[in-house]
C-alpha positions in Angstrom: -8.5 -15.5 36.6 -5.7 -13.1 37.1 -5.0 -12.2 40.5 -2.9 -9.4 41.8 -2.6 -7.7 38.4 -0.8 -11.1 37.0 -0.7 -11.2 33.0 -2.0 -14.4 31.5 0.5 -16.1 28.8 4.0 -15.6 27.8 5.9 -12.6 27.2 6.5 -11.7 23.3 9.6 -13.1 21.9 12.1 -10.8 20.7 14.7 -12.5 18.3 16.8 -9.7 17.1 14.3 -8.4 14.5 11.3 -5.8 14.6 12.3 -4.5 17.9 9.7 -1.8 17.6 6.7 -4.4 17.5 8.4 -6.3 20.4 8.9 -3.2 22.6 5.6 -1.9 22.1 4.2 -5.3 22.5 6.5 -6.1 25.9 5.6 -2.6 27.3 1.7 -3.6 27.4 2.8 -7.0 29.0 5.0 -5.3 31.6 2.1 -2.8 32.4 -0.5 -5.9 32.8 1.9 -7.6 35.4 1.0 -4.0 37.4 2.2 -0.4 37.3 4.7 -1.1 39.9 6.4 -3.5 37.6 6.6 -1.3 34.4 7.6 1.6 37.1 10.5 -0.3 37.6 11.7 -0.4 33.6 11.6 3.5 33.9 13.2 3.9 37.3 16.8 2.8 38.6 16.9 0.2 41.4 19.7 -1.2 43.6 18.8 -4.6 44.3 19.8 -6.2 47.5 21.1 -9.7 47.8 18.5 -10.8 49.9 14.5 -10.0 50.1 14.1 -7.1 52.4 12.1 -7.0 56.0 10.9 -3.7 55.0 7.6 -3.9 53.4 7.8 -1.0 50.8 11.2 -2.4 49.9 10.0 -6.0 49.6 7.6 -5.0 47.0 10.0 -2.6 45.1 12.5 -6.1 45.0 9.5 -8.0 43.6 8.5 -5.8 41.2 11.9 -5.2 40.0 12.6 -8.9 39.8 9.1 -9.6 37.7 10.0 -7.1 35.5 13.5 -8.5 34.8 12.4 -11.7 34.7 9.7 -10.9 32.0 12.2 -9.3 29.9 14.7 -11.9 30.1 11.9 -14.8 29.0 10.8 -12.3 26.4 14.2 -12.7 24.5 16.0 -15.5 22.7 19.3 -16.7 24.3 21.5 -14.8 21.6 19.8 -11.5 22.8 20.1 -12.6 26.8 23.8 -12.5 26.3 23.7 -8.9 25.4 22.0 -7.8 28.8 22.7 -10.8 31.4 25.3 -8.6 33.4 22.5 -6.0 34.0 21.4 -5.4 37.6 18.0 -4.0 37.1 15.0 -3.8 35.1 15.6 -0.3 33.9 19.0 -1.1 32.9 18.2 -4.1 30.8 15.6 -1.9 29.2 17.7 0.8 28.4 20.6 -1.5 27.3 18.1 -3.1 24.4 16.5 0.5 23.4 19.9 1.7 23.0 20.8 -1.1 20.9 17.9 -1.4 18.6 16.3 2.0 18.7 19.9 3.8 18.7 19.8 7.3 19.2 17.7 10.1 17.7 20.4 10.5 14.5 20.2 6.7 14.0 16.3 6.6 14.6 15.7 9.7 12.2 18.0 7.7 9.5 16.1 4.6 9.8 12.8 6.7 9.3 14.3 8.5 6.2 15.0 4.5 4.6 11.5 3.1 5.5 10.2 6.5 4.3 11.8 5.9 0.9 10.8 2.3 0.6 7.2 3.0 1.3 6.9 6.1 -1.7 8.8 3.4 -4.1 6.3 0.8 -3.2 4.8 -0.6 -6.7 3.2 -4.0 -7.0 4.8 -6.1 -9.7 2.9 -7.1 -12.6 3.5 -10.8 -11.8 2.7 -10.6 -7.9 -0.9 -11.1 -6.4 -2.8 -8.9 -4.3 -2.2 -10.6 -1.3 1.5 -10.5 -1.4 1.8 -7.0 -2.5 -0.5 -6.0 0.6 2.0 -8.0 2.7 5.0 -6.1 1.8 2.9 -2.6 2.1 1.9 -4.0 5.6 5.7 -4.6 6.3 7.1 -1.4 5.3 4.0 0.5 7.1 4.8 -1.3 10.7 8.3 -0.4 10.1 7.6 3.2 10.3 5.0 2.8 13.0 7.9 0.9 15.1 9.8 3.7 14.8 6.9 5.7 16.7 6.0 7.3 12.9 2.0 8.1 12.4 1.0 6.7 9.3 -2.8 7.5 8.5 -5.0 4.9 7.2 -6.0 7.1 4.2 -2.6 7.5 3.3 -2.4 4.0 3.2 -5.3 3.3 1.1 -4.5 6.1 -1.4 -0.6 4.9 -1.7 -2.2 1.3 -2.6 -4.5 2.1 -5.1 -1.9 4.7 -6.8 0.7 1.8 -7.4 -1.4 -0.9 -8.4 -0.4 -2.3 -12.0 -3.0 -1.2 -14.9 -5.1 -4.3 -15.1 -6.8 -2.9 -11.6 -7.6 0.3 -13.3 -11.3 -0.3 -13.7 -11.8 -1.5 -10.1 -9.8 1.5 -8.7 -12.0 4.2 -10.7 -15.1 2.0 -9.2 -13.6 2.4 -5.8 -12.7 6.1 -6.2 -16.5 6.7 -7.4 -18.3 4.7 -4.6 -15.9 4.9 -1.2 -14.7 7.8 0.3 -10.8 7.1 0.5 -10.4 9.4 3.7 -12.5 6.7 5.8 -11.6 3.6 4.0 -10.0 0.9 5.8 -7.5 -1.0 4.5 -9.2 -4.2 6.0 -12.0 -3.5 3.7 -9.8 -2.4 0.8 -7.8 -5.7 0.9 -11.1 -7.7 0.9 -12.2 -5.6 -2.2 -9.1 -6.0 -4.1 -8.8 -9.8 -3.2 -12.3 -10.4 -4.5 -11.7 -8.6 -7.8 -8.5 -10.4 -8.5 -10.2 -13.5 -8.1 -13.2 -13.1 -10.0 -11.8 -10.7 -12.8 -7.8 -11.1 -13.0 -7.9 -15.2 -13.1 -4.7 -17.4 -13.1 -1.3 -16.0 -12.7 1.0 -14.9 -15.5 3.0 -17.9 -14.2 0.1 -20.3 -14.5 -1.0 -18.8 -18.0 2.2 -18.8 -19.2 2.7 -22.9 -18.3 -0.8 -23.5 -20.0 0.1 -21.6 -23.0 3.6 -23.1 -23.6 2.1 -26.5 -22.4 -0.4 -26.2 -25.5 2.3 -25.0 -27.7 4.1 -28.2 -27.2 1.1 -30.4 -27.8 0.4 -28.4 -31.1 4.2 -29.1 -31.9 4.1 -32.7 -30.7 0.8 -33.1 -33.2 2.4 -31.1 -36.1 5.3 -33.3 -36.2 3.1 -36.4 -36.1 0.9 -35.1 -38.9 4.3 -34.7 -40.9 5.5 -38.0 -40.1 2.3 -39.6 -41.4 2.4 -37.5 -44.8 6.3 -38.7 -45.3 4.9 -42.5 -44.4 2.3 -42.3 -47.4 4.4 -40.8 -49.6 7.4 -43.2 -49.3 4.7 -46.1 -50.2 4.7 -44.2 -54.0 8.2 -44.1 -54.4 
């Protein structure tokens, strides 16, 4: 049982990648420790070298210390070196945000890059649906990590537009039977996975391997037949 707003589990770990995700998750984690803990990630605080005697000051001291401990516990050693000289939770938080979110201009450029990546998404012929949907999720998550709002219907329609021809019949069936404005990605994922397993069959690589193996076997049989004919003819020479 949690007492005094103490969060269970460890803080999310940041290793230098996917900062937007980490920031959102760490925000929730800090808030779960108590509103006063998250407060000191947004409000500057000058910590004293000793625990204050005054009760209000003591609470502020402890809340700031909890926030600092959570932040430093939620980053790798290489990331810790970038904030180890900070003296307050707010200073640590703003340092990380400045390093990885950047200013508004940098953020705008990142958004443009990820938007282009989203628009150019297309499933490759040799790719399976699970791998492709994972790629889609990565780009969408990058956008959301920069506070871009991406409607689920937009993702659903993008996926359907970007599938190869072998999915055409299933796409038509989905468009006729489902409301694309309310269809969820989880449901679409399940539909496409089931269809691929039932209709598409082995991957192109597996099919190519089997075809190659069959061809080589036929060639060996042909060579064997030719050898037998030559042997029989040699008996009459």
